[in-house]
C-alpha positions as CSV (number, residue, x, y, z in Angstrom):
1,M,107.2,107.9,243.4
2,L,103.7,106.4,243.4
3,G,102.6,103.7,241.0
4,T,102.1,100.0,240.6
5,K,104.4,97.7,242.6
6,L,106.3,97.1,239.3
7,T,106.8,100.9,238.8
8,M,107.9,101.5,242.4
9,E,110.1,98.4,242.8
10,Q,111.7,97.7,239.4
11,P,114.8,99.6,238.4
12,F,113.6,101.1,235.0
13,F,112.3,104.4,236.4
14,I,114.7,104.6,239.3
15,E,117.8,104.0,237.1
16,R,116.6,106.4,234.4
17,L,116.0,109.2,236.9
18,S,119.2,108.6,238.8
19,K,121.1,109.3,235.5
20,Y,119.8,112.9,235.9
21,G,120.8,113.1,239.6
22,I,117.3,112.5,240.8
23,E,117.0,110.2,243.9
24,V,113.8,108.2,243.9
25,I,112.0,107.7,247.2
26,V,109.3,105.1,247.3
27,P,106.8,104.3,250.1
28,E,107.4,101.5,252.6
29,E,106.4,98.0,251.5
30,N,102.9,97.9,253.1
31,D,102.1,101.3,251.5
32,R,103.3,100.0,248.1
33,T,100.9,97.1,248.5
34,F,98.1,99.5,249.4
35,I,98.8,101.7,246.4
36,H,99.0,98.7,244.0
37,S,95.8,97.4,245.4
38,T,93.9,100.7,245.0
39,I,95.1,101.0,241.4
40,F,93.6,97.7,240.4
41,N,90.7,97.2,242.9
42,E,89.4,100.8,243.0
43,F,90.7,103.1,240.3
44,G,90.4,100.5,237.6
45,K,86.8,100.1,238.5
46,G,86.1,103.9,238.6
47,I,86.2,104.1,242.4
48,F,87.9,107.2,243.8
49,S,86.9,107.5,247.5
50,E,87.8,110.3,249.9
51,E,89.2,107.7,252.3
52,T,91.7,106.5,249.7
53,K,92.5,110.1,248.8
54,R,93.3,110.9,252.4
55,K,95.6,107.9,252.6
56,Y,97.4,109.0,249.4
57,M,97.8,112.5,250.9
58,H,99.3,111.0,254.0
59,L,101.7,108.9,251.9
60,I,102.7,112.0,250.0
61,E,103.4,113.8,253.3
62,N,105.5,110.8,254.5
63,L,107.6,111.0,251.3
64,R,108.0,114.7,251.8
65,S,109.2,114.1,255.4
66,K,111.8,111.8,253.9
67,G,113.1,114.5,251.6
68,A,110.9,114.2,248.5
69,E,110.7,117.5,246.7
70,G,108.2,116.3,244.1
71,I,105.9,113.3,243.6
72,V,105.9,111.2,240.4
73,L,102.4,110.0,239.7
74,G,103.6,107.0,237.9
75,C,100.2,105.5,237.0
76,T,97.5,106.9,234.7
77,E,94.8,106.6,237.2
78,I,96.5,108.4,240.2
79,P,96.0,111.9,238.7
80,L,92.3,111.2,238.6
81,L,92.5,111.0,242.4
82,I,95.2,113.5,243.3
83,K,95.2,117.0,241.6
84,A,97.9,119.7,241.7
85,G,95.8,121.8,244.0
86,D,95.5,119.1,246.6
87,C,98.9,119.6,248.1
88,N,101.9,121.9,248.2
89,T,104.2,119.4,246.7
90,K,105.1,119.5,243.0
91,L,103.3,116.6,241.2
92,F,104.6,115.0,238.0
93,D,101.7,113.5,236.1
94,T,103.4,110.9,233.9
95,T,100.3,110.6,231.6
96,L,100.5,114.3,230.8
97,I,104.3,114.2,230.5
98,H,104.1,111.3,228.0
99,A,101.3,113.0,226.0
100,M,103.3,116.2,225.7
101,A,106.4,114.3,224.6
102,A,104.4,112.5,221.9
103,V,102.9,115.8,220.7
104,N,106.4,117.4,220.6
105,F,107.8,114.4,218.8
106,A,105.0,114.5,216.2
107,L,105.4,118.2,215.7
108,E,109.2,118.0,215.2
109,N,108.9,115.2,212.5
């Protein structure tokens, strides 16, 4: 899981996913700090550099080496940097997931 420190460290996502038998793997603490910093100091300012993208791709590979079968992009800005075609790992864009759930909910009611 990639996202803000709150998303990666607090139990709300982790506990919810574990109810469905999904084990959440988060980056090491210094990498969580890097991700959090880029979200607020780069992405929030419209900065999406190749250097940052390379680092994210390295972080994704590290998570895969620890057993991750998919990566939750748990922040609205991360999918602006990382696209499905960028890696061979299944990516879960939470912005898209939430939007689709809202549409489905609206269409059912």
